[in-house]
C-alpha positions in Angstrom: 22.0 10.3 36.1 22.3 14.0 34.8 25.1 13.6 32.2 24.2 14.3 28.9 27.5 13.6 27.6 27.0 10.1 26.1 24.4 11.8 23.8 26.9 14.3 22.8 29.2 11.8 21.7 27.2 9.6 19.9 27.9 9.0 16.5 27.5 6.9 13.5 30.7 5.3 12.7 30.7 4.8 9.0 30.2 0.9 8.1 33.6 0.3 5.9 35.5 1.9 9.0 33.7 -1.2 11.2 36.3 -3.7 11.5 36.8 -7.3 14.3 36.2 -7.4 17.0 32.5 -7.6 16.7 30.6 -8.5 20.5 30.8 -12.2 21.6 27.9 -14.3 21.8 27.6 -13.2 25.8 28.1 -8.9 25.0 25.8 -9.5 21.8 23.2 -11.0 24.0 23.5 -8.5 26.9 23.1 -5.5 24.4 20.1 -6.9 22.9 18.4 -7.5 25.5 19.2 -3.6 26.7 18.3 -2.6 23.5 14.7 -4.4 23.6 13.8 -1.6 26.7 11.4 0.1 24.8 8.2 2.1 24.8 5.9 -0.9 23.7 2.4 0.2 24.0 -0.2 -2.6 24.0 3.2 -5.0 25.0 2.8 -6.1 21.3 6.6 -6.8 20.8 6.1 -5.6 17.6 10.2 -5.8 16.5 12.3 -9.0 15.7 16.0 -8.7 15.2 18.0 -11.0 12.8 21.6 -11.5 13.1 24.4 -11.8 10.4 27.7 -12.6 10.6 30.4 -14.5 9.3 29.8 -16.8 6.0 26.0 -15.9 6.7 26.6 -12.3 6.4 28.6 -12.6 3.2 26.1 -14.6 1.5 23.4 -11.8 2.2 25.6 -9.6 0.8 26.2 -11.7 -2.4 22.2 -12.2 -2.5 21.4 -8.5 -2.7 24.0 -7.9 -4.8 21.7 -10.2 -7.1 18.6 -8.9 -6.7 20.0 -5.2 -7.1 21.3 -6.2 -10.7 18.4 -8.1 -11.3 16.0 -5.4 -10.8 18.1 -2.9 -12.5 20.1 -4.6 -15.8 21.8 -1.0 -16.4 23.6 -0.4 -12.9 26.9 1.0 -13.4 30.3 -1.2 -12.4 31.3 0.9 -9.9 27.8 0.5 -7.7 27.6 -3.3 -9.3 30.8 -3.8 -7.4 29.0 -1.4 -4.0 26.6 -3.7 -4.0 28.8 -7.0 -3.8 30.5 -5.2 -1.1 28.2 -3.7 1.3 28.4 -6.3 3.4 32.4 -7.1 3.7 33.5 -4.9 6.0 31.7 -4.8 9.6 31.3 -8.4 11.3 27.9 -8.0 12.6 25.1 -6.6 10.5 21.9 -6.9 13.3 18.4 -6.3 11.0 15.8 -4.7 12.7 12.3 -5.2 11.6 8.6 -4.0 12.8 6.4 -6.6 12.7 3.0 -5.0 12.4 -0.2 -6.3 14.0 -3.0 -4.5 12.1 -5.6 -6.1 14.7 -4.0 -4.3 17.6 -5.8 -1.1 18.7 -1.9 0.3 18.8 -1.6 2.5 15.7 1.2 1.1 12.5 3.5 3.9 13.0 3.3 3.6 16.9 4.4 -0.5 16.8 7.1 0.8 13.5 8.1 3.3 16.2 9.1 1.0 18.7 11.2 -1.1 16.7 12.8 2.1 15.7 14.2 2.7 19.2 15.3 -1.2 19.4 17.4 -0.1 16.3 18.4 3.1 18.0 19.2 1.3 21.3 21.6 -0.3 19.3 23.9 2.2 18.5 23.9 3.8 21.3 24.3 -0.3 23.2 27.3 -0.8 21.2 29.4 2.7 21.5 28.8 1.9 25.3 30.1 -1.2 24.9 33.1 0.7 23.5 32.4 -1.0 19.8 31.3 1.4 16.6 27.8 1.0 14.6 25.8 2.6 11.9 22.1 2.5 11.0 21.7 1.6 7.1 18.0 1.3 5.4 19.2 2.3 1.7 16.9 0.2 -1.2 17.3 -3.1 0.2 15.3 -1.9 3.3 12.3 -1.8 1.4 12.4 -4.6 -1.2 10.4 -7.2 -0.8 12.8 -10.0 -2.2 14.9 -8.6 0.6 12.2 -9.2 3.3 11.3 -12.5 1.7 15.0 -13.4 1.5 15.0 -12.7 5.2 11.9 -14.9 5.8 9.8 -12.1 6.5 6.1 -12.2 6.4 3.9 -9.4 4.9 3.2 -7.6 8.1 7.1 -7.3 8.8 9.6 -4.6 7.2 13.0 -3.6 7.6 13.9 -0.7 9.9 17.4 -0.8 9.6 20.4 -2.5 9.3 22.9 -2.2 12.0 26.0 -2.3 11.2 28.6 -2.9 14.9 32.3 -3.6 14.9 35.7 -2.2 16.5 36.2 1.7 14.6 39.2 1.8 12.8 39.5 5.7 13.0 37.3 8.0 15.3 34.4 9.1 13.9 34.1 12.3 12.7 31.4 15.0 14.4 28.8 16.4 11.6 27.2 19.0 11.4 23.4 19.4 14.0 20.5 21.2 14.1 20.8 23.8 16.9 17.9 24.1 19.6 17.0 27.1 17.7 16.1 25.1 14.9 14.1 22.9 15.9 12.3 23.4 19.2 9.7 26.5 19.7 7.2 27.1 22.6 3.5 26.3 21.5 1.8 28.9 22.7 -2.4 29.0 22.6 
């Protein structure tokens, strides 16, 4: 496998541009099974995936909007409206979390990176299956009330919300860093 064109074509499709259909149950199972093939030092399985779709996804979005409004009563009406409709677009949202084992000799950062690799594999896998996806975080990824809403214990935190669906339009390319911007040869 030497063709890197698939990676060259990777794009995030804005969640507002994602609609039905989403992967069916069998396809979603296969996507998740493939996404779990990540480096996992110590075989800790330091990641979890919560599946949000249908009415449950919409209810989750409403609860998030309420948390945002209660935390910030001065939120502008435009921002309130954005919060209220954040989960209305993509038909499927996969909440990827890191479940940290504090007693393991594997550093927390490596456990979190393993969960991040699962999230990225979900993006790549969705694209490989012909769907669009976007990895979002925002305030909700770092809010303990949101973590509690999702049933997370203290040792678990959101890595990202992966919005998945069928793109309504082709995702635009954006400027990317060049090789020369990021790569250097180390010399002693």
